[in-house]
C-alpha positions, 0 to 999 in steps of 0.5 A: 675667791670662789666664782663661776663662769658663763660664756655668752654669745649676743645677738649682735655677734659679740661674745664674752664671759660673765664671771659671778663672784658672790659677795664681791664689792667690786665690778671689773670690766674688760672689752677687747677688739682686734684693733691693735697696731697690726690692723692699721690701714697702712704702716705709714700711719702705724701709730693710728691705733695707739693715738686713737686709744689715747683719745678713747676717753675724750669727747663723746656724745654726752661729754664735750672733752676728756676732763668732763668725762674723767670727772664723771667717771672717777667721782666715786673712785672708779678706775679706767684705762686702755691699752694697745698692743700689736693685735689688741685694743683693750678698755678696762674699768673697775668700780664699786659694786653700787655704781656698775650700771653707771660705769657700764654706760660710760664705757658704752659712750667711750667705745660706741659714741666717741666724737673725735676732734682735731684739738684732742687729736693734736694733744694726744699725738703730742702725748704719744710722742712723749710716751714713745720718746720715754720708752727710748730711754728703757733698754728693754723697751727698745730691744724687744721690738727689734728682736721681733723685727729680726725674726720676721714680724711685721712691726716697727721699732719705737724710732720708726713709730715716732716718725709716723705720728705726724702723718696720722690725721683725723680721718685715719682715726675715724676710719680705724674706729669704724672698721675695727670697733664692731660687735663681732670683733668685740670680746668682753670679760665682766666679773663681780656679783652677777646674781640677778644682773646677767640678763640686764647686762646682756640686754645692755650689751646687745643694744650697743650701737656697733655695726656687726662687722667681723672678727679679724684674723690674726696675722701670720708672719714668716719667721727666720733666724736673724743676725746677732744685732747690737743697738749701741748706746754710749750711756749703756754701762752694761749689756741688756740682752734678749735671745728668742727662739721660735717654734713655728706651731702652737704649743698645746696646753700640756706643752705650755705647762711643761715649758712654764715648769722648765722656765721656773727650773732654769730662771724662776728663783734664786736657787734656779739653774741659770739665774740662781747659779749666776747670782751665786757667782755674782755674774748678773743681778737679774735675768728671766726666761719665758715661753709664749704661745701665739696664734701660729707659733710659739717663742722661748725667750731669755733676757736680762742685764749683765756687766760686759766683763761677766757676760761670757761666764753668764752665757757659759752657764746658759749653754751648759744648763740648756745642754743638760736639758737637751740631754734629759738631765732634769730630776723629778725632785726639781720638777716636783718643786716647780709644780709646788711653786706653780700650785701656790702661785695659782691659788694666790692668783685669785684673791681679787675680782681683777685677778680672777678676770685677768686669769680668763682674759689672756686666753679668751681674748686670744682665741676664745678659749675659756680656761677651767680654773678648777682644772689648773691644779690637775694640769700642773700636777700632770706635767711630765718630764718627757713632755718638758724635754721633748718640747725644749728639744723641738725649739732647738731642732728648728733653729730659728733664733736671734740674739740682740743687745743694747750696750756701749760695747762692740758688736764683736762682743755680742757675736762672741756670745752668740757663738756660744749659743750657736753651739746648742744648735750644732749637734750633728 
């Protein structure tokens, strides 16, 4: 869908994007604060942010409880939600074009004028406890926070988070909201039909009753390698594994595009070098690789599920193919195929207003960068083989990594797999 983007800076200190999608019948709203788990006042009350997010659509200055607010919000089919991550708390909503003013006002109430109360606090503490307990049954959910910890990130696992819930009190919720929900700490992306509405939207947002505050800095962790770690689960009939490598700097856009291309070559399809080869031999039903760029560092992650009796063979393929990459053995034909795939996915990724909004939010909420949608095809086409190989080699050179798994097996089995990976770093 064709669209244009304008970045606006409000008088109250908030910043955001207004995305005009001519002819759209839907409006999409996203509001982000750096108010996630890492910004809680004390780790002893780690779940404060998460519990507060659960209370976001509860009592406020005009509605006495969640049920009244929910009934009003959704009466014409509108959708709303919120989520909390390590760094962010995000409020989102989609609605029919004809009711955008009503929905924006309801979002103002939930963000600016909540009336946190003890009854809803206890209910949502119970709901959060149920949610996190459910995550403990998902091996991937259990695994990745442990990987973060092993590498040096100052986060808690789900078991540790559960133990903090009883300590969260009403005054902790109110303190967290007051400290984090400020105008300068807010970013927003609003997408839909903007003709004749931009001035009204900016005026409304400028009048939101939020203290000016400040944009919080992103935390900076000291990363290091961790020992191979097994989370034993007797009910785990296979191995769910996660292998993460850290580069202690931010990748450039060019390097990130190159690594996305390499990840596709390695694990992107049934014909990929690692995943495709594993499927062809019947070794593993699914696995992935992904490159992420943080504020101060970047990660290259591999993960999946494999039967214990075929895990050796799968890891042999992983090591073989990564050694080939280190040796520069990537063909231009493979790169051209990956570029073609990326171009197609990019074009398919702007079919709805929400998809357009999501294209911009990830980067804008992170570091205020407004991606240029029209330049993405050229960026993909300009991805070079040399950049791909050199960036991958740099991850290996820094040798900051950890392997972890969930299995009913023994730790020595995971150590044996880790020894295979270690051969990549022993290049002297």
